[in-house]
C-alpha positions in Angstrom: -24.1 34.2 130.5 -21.2 35.9 132.0 -20.1 39.4 133.1 -23.5 41.2 133.0 -23.5 44.9 133.1 -26.5 47.2 133.9 -26.7 51.0 134.1 -29.4 51.6 136.7 -29.9 55.2 135.5 -30.6 54.5 131.8 -31.6 50.8 131.8 -28.8 49.9 129.4 -27.8 46.3 129.8 -25.2 44.0 128.2 -23.9 40.5 128.9 -21.4 38.1 127.4 -22.8 34.8 126.2 -21.9 31.4 124.8 -24.2 29.0 123.1 -25.6 28.1 119.7 -26.3 30.3 116.6 -29.7 29.4 115.0 -30.6 30.0 111.4 -34.0 29.1 110.0 -35.0 27.4 113.2 -32.0 25.0 113.3 -28.7 25.1 115.1 -26.0 26.4 112.7 -22.9 26.4 114.8 -21.6 27.1 118.4 -20.6 30.6 119.4 -18.6 32.0 122.3 -17.4 35.4 123.5 -20.5 37.1 122.1 -22.0 40.2 123.6 -25.8 40.8 123.7 -27.0 44.3 124.6 -30.1 46.5 124.8 -32.2 48.7 127.0 -34.2 46.8 129.7 -37.4 48.7 129.1 -37.2 48.0 125.4 -36.3 44.3 126.0 -39.3 43.8 128.3 -41.6 45.5 125.8 -40.4 43.1 123.0 -40.6 39.8 125.0 -42.5 37.1 123.2 -43.4 33.6 124.4 -42.1 30.7 122.2 -44.3 27.9 120.8 -42.2 25.2 122.5 -42.9 23.9 126.1 -40.3 22.2 128.2 -42.0 19.5 130.3 -38.9 17.8 131.7 -39.2 19.2 135.2 -42.0 20.2 137.6 -42.5 23.5 135.7 -43.8 23.7 132.2 -42.4 26.8 130.5 -41.9 28.0 127.0 -38.8 29.8 125.6 -38.7 33.5 125.8 -37.9 35.4 122.6 -36.7 39.0 122.4 -36.9 40.8 119.0 -34.1 43.1 117.9 -31.3 42.8 120.3 -27.8 44.1 119.5 -25.3 41.2 119.1 -21.5 41.7 118.8 -18.5 39.5 118.4 -20.1 37.0 116.0 
């Protein structure tokens, strides 16, 4: 994640990201210079816990999934 932006009055949030594009649960291809945006209240309301658990460190935590975010630059 790079260059996050937050409007404290409205809760509108956006951030540039680089990573991997997933299709049908599998990595399809790498992406860069992609913008993800949404409203923080809406984002927190749509947070879901993933079914995977990462046990490599001292904390065991699952992925967090957010339904219906705006994605640009793909």
